[in-house]
C-alpha positions as CSV (number, residue, x, y, z in Angstrom):
1,M,26.2,34.8,-57.5
2,V,26.9,34.2,-53.7
3,N,29.9,32.1,-54.5
4,R,31.2,34.3,-57.3
5,R,35.0,34.4,-57.2
6,E,36.6,37.7,-58.1
7,L,39.2,37.5,-60.8
8,N,42.5,39.3,-61.3
9,P,43.1,39.3,-65.0
10,E,46.6,40.7,-64.6
11,S,47.8,37.8,-62.4
12,S,48.5,35.5,-65.3
13,P,47.7,34.8,-69.0
14,E,45.3,32.0,-67.9
15,A,43.5,34.5,-65.6
16,A,43.1,37.0,-68.4
17,Y,41.7,34.2,-70.6
18,G,39.3,33.1,-67.9
19,A,38.2,36.6,-67.1
20,R,37.4,37.2,-70.8
21,V,35.4,34.0,-71.0
22,R,33.3,35.2,-68.0
23,R,32.9,38.7,-69.4
24,L,31.6,37.4,-72.8
25,R,29.4,34.9,-71.1
26,E,27.8,37.5,-68.8
27,E,27.4,40.0,-71.7
28,R,25.2,37.4,-73.4
29,G,23.3,36.7,-70.2
30,W,24.4,33.1,-70.1
31,S,24.9,31.0,-66.9
32,Q,27.9,28.7,-66.7
33,E,25.5,25.8,-67.2
34,E,24.1,27.4,-70.5
35,L,27.6,28.0,-71.8
36,A,28.6,24.4,-70.8
37,E,25.7,23.1,-72.9
38,E,26.8,25.2,-75.9
39,V,30.4,23.9,-75.8
40,E,29.7,20.4,-74.5
41,Y,31.8,20.7,-71.4
42,S,30.7,20.5,-67.8
43,S,29.7,23.7,-65.9
44,Q,32.5,22.7,-63.4
45,H,35.0,22.8,-66.3
46,I,33.7,26.3,-67.3
47,S,34.1,27.5,-63.7
48,A,37.6,26.1,-63.4
49,V,38.7,27.8,-66.7
50,E,37.1,31.1,-65.7
51,T,38.9,31.2,-62.4
52,A,42.2,29.9,-63.8
53,R,42.1,26.7,-61.8
54,K,42.2,24.7,-65.0
55,P,44.3,25.8,-68.0
56,P,42.4,26.1,-71.3
57,T,43.1,23.6,-74.2
58,L,43.0,24.0,-77.9
59,P,39.8,22.0,-78.4
60,F,38.1,24.1,-75.6
61,S,39.3,27.3,-77.2
62,R,37.9,26.4,-80.6
63,K,34.5,25.5,-79.1
64,I,34.4,28.7,-77.1
65,D,35.2,30.7,-80.3
66,I,32.2,29.1,-82.0
67,A,29.9,29.7,-79.1
68,F,30.9,33.4,-78.9
69,G,31.1,33.9,-82.6
70,V,34.8,35.0,-82.6
71,S,36.4,32.3,-84.6
72,G,39.2,33.7,-86.9
73,T,39.0,37.2,-85.4
74,A,41.4,39.2,-83.2
75,E,39.3,38.1,-80.2
76,S,39.7,34.4,-81.0
77,F,40.4,32.3,-77.9
78,E,42.3,29.9,-80.1
79,R,44.7,32.8,-81.0
80,E,45.0,33.7,-77.3
81,W,45.6,30.1,-76.3
82,R,48.4,29.8,-78.9
83,E,50.0,33.0,-77.6
84,M,49.8,31.7,-74.0
85,R,51.2,28.4,-75.0
86,H,54.2,29.8,-76.8
87,G,54.7,32.8,-74.5
88,V,55.2,35.4,-77.2
89,L,53.0,38.1,-75.6
90,L,53.8,40.1,-72.4
91,E,51.6,39.4,-69.4
92,G,48.5,41.6,-69.6
93,F,48.6,42.1,-73.3
94,P,45.9,39.6,-74.3
95,E,43.5,41.4,-72.0
96,Y,44.4,44.7,-73.6
97,V,43.8,43.3,-77.1
98,G,40.3,42.3,-76.0
99,Y,39.6,45.9,-75.2
100,E,41.4,47.2,-78.3
101,S,39.1,45.3,-80.6
102,R,36.1,47.0,-79.0
103,A,37.4,50.5,-78.6
104,V,35.8,53.5,-80.2
105,E,39.0,55.6,-79.8
106,I,42.6,54.5,-79.7
107,R,45.4,56.8,-78.5
108,L,49.0,55.6,-78.9
109,F,52.4,56.9,-78.1
110,Q,55.4,55.0,-79.2
111,L,59.2,55.3,-78.9
112,G,61.9,53.8,-81.1
113,I,59.7,51.6,-83.4
114,I,56.6,52.2,-85.5
115,P,53.4,51.3,-83.5
116,G,52.2,47.8,-84.2
117,L,48.9,48.8,-85.6
118,L,50.8,50.8,-88.3
119,Q,53.5,48.3,-89.1
120,T,53.7,46.8,-92.6
121,P,54.0,43.0,-92.7
122,E,57.7,43.3,-93.8
123,Y,58.5,45.7,-90.9
124,A,56.7,43.4,-88.4
125,R,58.6,40.4,-89.8
126,A,61.9,42.2,-89.5
127,L,61.2,42.9,-85.8
128,A,60.2,39.3,-85.1
129,D,63.3,38.0,-86.9
130,G,65.4,40.2,-84.7
131,D,64.0,38.5,-81.6
132,V,64.7,35.1,-83.2
133,W,68.3,36.2,-83.9
134,R,68.7,37.2,-80.3
135,G,67.3,33.9,-79.2
136,S,64.3,35.3,-77.2
137,I,61.7,33.5,-79.4
138,A,61.7,30.5,-81.7
139,P,61.0,30.9,-85.5
140,E,57.5,29.5,-85.1
141,Q,56.8,32.0,-82.4
142,A,57.9,34.8,-84.7
143,D,55.3,33.5,-87.3
144,E,52.6,33.6,-84.6
145,R,53.6,37.0,-83.5
146,V,53.3,38.4,-87.0
147,A,50.0,36.6,-87.6
148,F,48.7,37.9,-84.3
149,L,49.5,41.5,-85.2
150,A,47.8,41.0,-88.6
151,G,44.7,39.9,-86.7
152,R,44.8,43.1,-84.6
153,Q,45.1,45.2,-87.6
154,A,42.2,43.4,-89.4
155,A,40.0,44.0,-86.4
156,L,40.1,47.7,-87.0
157,T,38.6,47.5,-90.5
158,R,35.0,47.0,-89.2
159,S,31.9,48.8,-90.3
160,R,32.4,51.5,-87.7
161,P,36.1,51.7,-87.3
162,P,37.6,53.4,-84.2
163,M,39.3,56.8,-84.3
164,V,43.0,56.2,-84.0
165,L,45.3,58.9,-82.8
166,V,49.0,58.2,-82.9
167,V,51.9,60.3,-81.6
168,M,55.3,58.8,-82.5
169,D,58.5,60.0,-81.1
170,E,60.8,61.1,-83.9
171,S,63.1,58.2,-83.1
172,C,60.5,55.8,-84.6
173,L,61.2,57.3,-88.0
174,H,65.0,57.1,-87.7
175,H,65.3,53.6,-86.2
176,A,66.2,51.5,-89.2
177,V,64.3,48.2,-89.3
178,G,64.7,45.6,-92.1
179,G,66.8,47.7,-94.4
180,P,66.2,50.6,-96.7
181,E,63.4,49.0,-98.8
182,V,61.4,47.9,-95.8
183,M,61.8,51.4,-94.2
184,A,60.8,53.2,-97.4
185,A,57.7,51.1,-97.7
186,Q,56.9,51.6,-94.1
187,L,57.2,55.4,-94.3
188,Q,55.0,55.3,-97.4
189,W,52.4,53.3,-95.6
190,L,52.4,55.9,-92.8
191,V,51.6,58.6,-95.4
192,E,48.8,56.6,-96.9
193,V,47.2,55.8,-93.5
194,A,47.4,59.5,-92.5
195,A,45.1,60.3,-95.4
196,L,42.3,58.1,-93.9
197,P,39.5,59.9,-92.1
198,N,39.7,57.9,-88.9
199,W,43.5,58.2,-88.4
200,L,45.5,61.1,-87.0
201,I,49.3,60.7,-87.1
202,Q,51.6,63.1,-85.4
203,V,55.4,63.1,-84.7
204,S,56.8,64.3,-81.4
205,P,60.0,66.0,-82.5
206,F,63.3,65.6,-80.7
207,G,63.2,69.4,-80.1
208,I,60.4,69.2,-77.4
209,G,63.0,67.6,-75.1
210,A,61.9,67.5,-71.4
211,R,58.4,68.6,-72.3
212,R,57.7,65.1,-73.6
213,P,55.6,63.6,-70.8
214,F,56.2,59.9,-71.5
215,N,59.4,57.8,-71.4
216,L,57.6,54.5,-72.2
217,P,55.0,53.6,-74.8
218,V,51.4,54.3,-73.7
219,N,48.1,53.1,-75.1
220,L,44.8,54.6,-74.1
221,L,41.5,53.1,-75.2
222,T,38.1,54.8,-75.0
223,L,35.3,52.2,-75.0
224,A,31.7,52.6,-76.1
225,D,30.5,53.6,-72.6
226,R,33.2,56.4,-72.6
227,S,35.3,54.7,-70.0
228,V,39.0,54.7,-70.6
229,V,41.5,51.9,-70.3
230,A,45.2,52.4,-70.2
231,Y,48.0,50.0,-71.1
232,A,51.7,50.4,-70.6
233,E,54.6,48.0,-70.6
234,S,58.2,47.6,-69.6
235,Q,60.6,45.2,-71.2
236,A,59.3,42.4,-69.1
237,Q,55.6,43.0,-68.3
238,G,52.5,44.7,-69.6
239,Y,49.8,46.2,-67.3
240,V,46.2,47.2,-67.9
241,E,44.8,50.0,-65.8
242,R,41.1,50.8,-65.5
243,E,40.9,52.9,-62.4
244,M,40.0,56.5,-63.5
245,A,42.2,58.0,-60.8
246,S,45.2,56.5,-62.6
247,V,44.0,56.8,-66.2
248,V,42.9,60.5,-66.2
249,P,46.5,61.9,-65.5
250,L,47.7,59.8,-68.5
251,L,44.9,61.1,-70.7
252,T,45.8,64.7,-69.6
253,A,49.5,64.1,-70.4
254,Y,48.6,62.7,-73.8
255,H,46.6,65.8,-74.7
256,Q,49.6,67.9,-73.6
257,L,51.9,65.8,-75.8
258,Q,49.6,66.2,-78.8
259,A,49.8,70.0,-78.3
260,E,53.6,69.9,-78.4
261,A,53.8,67.5,-81.3
262,L,53.9,68.5,-85.0
263,S,50.6,68.8,-86.7
264,Q,49.5,66.0,-89.0
265,A,50.5,68.0,-92.1
266,E,53.9,68.8,-90.6
267,S,54.3,65.2,-89.6
268,V,53.5,63.9,-93.0
269,A,55.9,66.4,-94.6
270,L,58.7,65.1,-92.3
271,I,57.9,61.5,-93.1
272,N,57.9,62.3,-96.8
273,Q,61.2,64.0,-96.5
274,L,62.8,61.0,-94.8
275,R,61.1,58.6,-97.3
276,K,62.5,60.5,-100.3
277,G,65.9,60.4,-98.7
278,S,65.7,56.6,-98.5
279,P,67.7,54.7,-101.2
């Protein structure tokens, strides 16, 4: 432990990958030598990947997945490697997803589009196709983006699912994505999810004006130890925040937003009104 190198997961996708390898290894009480034996790589290779001195490979990611028992899940290192390779995720987001899959409470605020965890496959596909049309990603990257989202959604259907609290700006309901049929199905899905016991969906109406505390999407995760992780992103970068001095004001603002938002019953009534008005 004397030569332990501190990691900055936000510095690059490779650093986030390496930090997660170290975290899962240490959670199991394994040394680098013990993990190396499990995956048939050298301990020097494990150290180099953990500290982002050596980029991970697909074969390495698959062996790490088997060692940690995360093959085919939202925490799959193969999935993270593919996203790093194709660059379809914002910096910082892979680290956030690792926390998201372990959170006991998830609080979301979204502007303009339906939050990812609530998107239907058709809605998600329409968004990805829009990025392809603009030339920001390739068609195969769109496929991986949609598959990655499906994995995140699947990770919530565990034996003890998290409580998910969502506040959507009213603009999310009016921003037409994928045409009338896609939007009608998306709104119907919101109504169905709102009926689940571990989901609370509220709409922040246009009328609250300046009392809305956020001008960017915000994600807040409560972990099993009751610590809170925040994630926010701009058009170009995502950022994970774990320092409570920075997270607590966001949590306070989120509670204030919930108080201003429509109740779930009022929100569902508004969604139904818009849904029935769809062709």
